[in-house]
C-alpha positions in Angstrom: 114.6 43.5 139.0 112.6 46.9 139.0 112.2 49.2 135.5 114.8 52.1 136.3 114.5 55.1 134.5 118.2 55.1 134.1 118.1 52.0 132.7 116.0 53.8 129.9 118.8 56.7 129.0 120.9 54.7 128.6 119.8 52.6 126.3 118.6 55.8 124.5 121.9 56.9 125.1 123.5 53.6 123.2 121.2 53.4 120.3 121.7 57.1 119.7 125.9 56.9 119.6 125.8 53.4 118.1 128.2 52.3 120.6 128.9 51.8 124.8 132.0 54.1 124.4 130.7 56.9 123.3 127.4 56.7 125.5 129.5 55.9 128.6 131.3 59.3 128.0 128.2 61.5 127.4 126.8 59.4 130.8 129.2 61.1 132.9 129.7 56.8 133.8 132.5 53.9 133.1 131.5 51.0 130.6 131.1 48.1 132.3 128.6 50.1 135.0 126.5 51.0 131.5 127.2 47.5 130.4 125.4 46.5 133.3 122.9 48.6 133.2 122.1 47.5 129.9 122.4 44.0 130.5 119.4 44.2 134.3 116.9 45.7 131.4 117.5 43.5 129.1 116.7 40.4 132.0 113.8 42.7 133.3 111.9 43.1 129.5 112.8 39.1 128.7 114.3 39.8 125.9 117.8 41.5 124.3 117.5 45.0 123.4 120.9 45.6 121.5 123.1 43.6 118.5 126.5 43.6 119.8 128.0 41.4 117.1 129.4 44.9 114.6 131.3 47.3 114.5 128.2 49.5 115.9 125.6 48.5 118.4 122.3 48.7 116.6 118.7 47.8 117.9 117.5 44.7 118.0 113.5 44.0 116.5 112.6 44.3 120.1 114.8 47.3 120.7 114.0 49.2 117.9 109.5 48.3 119.8 111.7 49.1 123.4 112.5 52.6 122.2 110.1 53.5 120.7 108.0 53.2 123.9 111.0 54.4 125.7 110.9 57.3 123.8 107.6 58.5 124.5 107.6 57.8 128.2 110.7 59.4 129.3 108.8 62.5 126.7 106.2 62.7 129.4 108.2 62.0 132.5 109.7 65.5 131.7 107.1 67.8 130.8 105.8 66.5 133.9 108.9 67.7 135.9 108.1 71.0 134.1 104.4 71.0 135.3 105.5 70.5 139.1 108.6 73.3 138.5 106.0 75.5 136.9 106.0 78.5 138.4 103.0 80.6 138.0 103.9 83.7 139.0 106.1 83.7 136.2 109.8 85.4 138.7 111.1 82.4 136.7 111.2 79.7 133.4 112.4 79.0 130.4 110.5 79.4 126.7 111.4 77.4 123.9 110.2 79.1 121.1 110.5 78.2 117.2 109.4 80.2 114.3 110.1 79.9 110.2 112.1 83.1 109.0 109.5 85.9 107.5 108.2 86.2 111.7 111.4 87.3 112.3 111.7 90.7 110.5 108.6 91.8 111.8 107.1 90.1 115.0 109.5 87.9 116.3 111.6 91.0 117.6 108.3 93.0 118.8 106.5 90.0 120.6 110.6 89.2 122.2 110.7 92.9 123.1 107.1 93.1 124.9 107.6 90.2 127.1 111.1 90.3 128.9 110.0 94.1 129.8 107.3 92.2 131.5 108.6 89.0 132.7 112.6 89.7 133.1 112.9 86.6 135.3 111.8 84.0 132.0 114.5 82.9 129.5 113.7 83.0 125.9 115.2 80.0 123.6 114.3 81.1 120.4 115.4 79.4 117.0 114.7 80.1 113.4 114.1 77.1 111.5 111.7 74.6 108.7 108.1 73.8 109.7 108.5 70.7 109.4 111.0 71.0 112.4 109.1 72.5 114.5 106.2 70.2 114.8 108.8 68.0 115.4 110.2 70.1 117.8 106.6 70.5 119.5 106.0 66.5 119.3 109.5 65.6 120.5 108.6 68.4 123.7 111.9 70.3 122.4 109.6 73.3 122.0 106.4 74.8 124.0 105.4 77.1 120.7 105.8 77.6 117.5 105.1 80.3 115.3 104.0 79.3 111.7 101.7 78.8 109.2 98.3 76.4 108.5 98.9 73.4 106.3 99.2 69.4 107.0 99.7 69.6 109.9 101.4 66.1 111.4 99.3 64.6 114.2 99.7 66.0 117.7 99.9 69.3 116.4 97.5 72.4 116.9 97.1 75.5 115.3 95.7 78.6 116.0 94.7 81.4 114.1 96.5 84.5 114.0 96.1 86.8 110.7 96.0 86.0 107.4 99.6 87.3 105.7 99.8 87.3 101.6 102.9 86.7 99.6 104.0 89.8 96.5 106.2 89.3 93.8 108.9 92.4 95.5 112.1 93.8 94.5 114.8 96.4 95.1 113.3 100.0 95.0 115.6 100.9 91.8 114.3 97.9 89.8 112.5 98.2 86.3 109.3 96.6 88.0 109.8 98.9 91.2 106.0 101.3 91.2 104.6 99.4 88.1 101.1 100.6 88.8 99.6 97.4 87.2 99.9 94.0 88.1 102.8 92.2 86.8 101.9 88.9 84.5 103.0 85.4 85.2 105.1 85.4 81.9 106.3 89.1 82.3 108.5 87.7 84.9 110.5 85.6 82.3 113.2 88.2 82.1 114.5 88.3 85.5 115.7 85.9 88.0 115.0 84.8 91.2 116.2 85.3 94.5 114.1 82.8 96.6 114.5 80.5 100.1 116.1 77.0 100.0 113.6 74.2 99.4 111.7 73.0 102.9 110.8 76.1 104.2 107.1 77.0 103.3 106.7 80.1 101.4 109.5 78.0 98.6 106.7 75.2 98.5 103.8 77.7 97.5 105.9 79.9 95.1 106.9 77.0 93.7 103.5 75.6 93.5 101.9 78.9 92.0 104.4 78.8 89.8 104.4 75.2 88.6 100.5 75.9 88.1 100.7 78.6 85.4 103.4 76.5 83.5 106.3 79.0 84.2 109.8 78.1 85.9 111.2 81.1 86.3 115.8 80.6 86.7 116.6 80.7 90.5 119.9 82.8 90.6 120.4 82.7 94.1 118.9 79.9 97.0 119.4 80.8 100.4 118.2 79.5 104.0 118.7 83.8 105.4 115.7 86.2 105.7 118.1 89.1 106.6 120.6 87.9 102.9 117.7 86.8 100.5 116.7 90.9 102.1 119.7 92.3 101.2 120.1 90.5 98.0 117.4 91.7 96.2 117.4 95.6 97.2 121.2 95.4 96.0 120.5 93.4 92.3 117.9 93.1 90.1 116.7 90.1 91.2 112.9 89.1 92.3 111.9 87.6 94.7 108.5 86.4 96.6 107.8 87.6 100.3 104.8 88.6 102.9 103.9 92.3 102.2 104.3 93.1 106.4 108.3 91.6 105.1 108.1 94.3 103.1 106.8 96.6 105.2 109.8 96.9 107.3 112.0 97.3 104.5 111.2 100.9 102.6 114.5 99.7 99.9 112.0 97.0 99.0 109.2 97.5 96.3 105.7 94.6 96.7 104.6 95.0 93.2 101.1 93.1 92.1 101.4 90.1 90.3 98.8 88.8 88.0 97.1 86.1 88.6 98.5 86.8 92.6 100.0 84.6 95.4 97.5 82.0 97.1 97.4 84.3 100.6 98.1 81.9 104.1 97.2 81.8 107.7 99.7 82.1 110.4 98.9 80.3 113.3 100.2 79.1 116.8 101.3 76.1 116.6 101.3 73.3 119.9 101.4 69.6 121.4 98.1 68.8 121.8 98.2 66.8 124.9 100.9 69.1 126.1 100.9 70.9 129.6 100.9 74.7 129.6 103.1 76.7 131.2 102.6 80.0 132.4 105.2 81.4 130.6 103.3 79.8 127.7 100.2 80.4 128.1 101.1 84.8 128.6 103.0 84.4 125.3 100.3 83.6 124.0 98.1 86.0 124.5 100.9 88.3 123.9 101.1 86.6 120.3 97.3 87.1 119.9 97.4 91.2 120.9 100.4 91.6 119.1 98.6 89.9 116.0 94.9 91.2 116.7 93.4 87.9 117.0 90.5 87.1 118.9 
């Protein structure tokens, strides 16, 4: 019997849910029909793919290997379908974009405003998340583009340089350090507690590495995964944070204080999956980002 796409999708559903019952509900199939499809698939490949002996259905060793290839094949087929349906005149379509938090303050709003004004028929799916999640989403074909930073990108991910971003110590305008003409030494931060992003964000990783490299560990009073919350907390308290200079320029209630030695600059990049088909919407968004950021 020939292998069919419905067989692959059925196998993936059972592996994901760990249950024939839940997988059948998700696929809107009867459980006997789903079991029949899995059986047909196993006979076609000549191996048992699922272990049904426990309370949870699990892939066998052969199933684990087969699932890896099945996921890859379906990802490529879905991308191919979108490529065929890609509307070159941009009258319709969808663009899936993800970004790390700091871009939400000064870049995402203007980009979406301009894009919607020019191409109102394109639906934008915009998500804020970590760089690791962005790269994983691109590789899984769950995203078209990502805005993040240059680093050790995963194999299969390419990064187009947009601009260089500088990080600095940021406080509220009424903070004792605000308006200080001379740079603040690392040791001068000792009396102050920090408000920072939670672990997992590239900004936090750079901050921790910089402080650790100079042998200091300022106490953390607040950790958050929200840039909006971080800005609001710092402007209302005597807590100190670290943010890009572009973010501070958007918030007059904040003040950047020079740090000595300065935090290392980082390079903003537009991320793509190297082998992915680039839709018309992704192409024009890429041009829009380059124009906005002054990239060549």
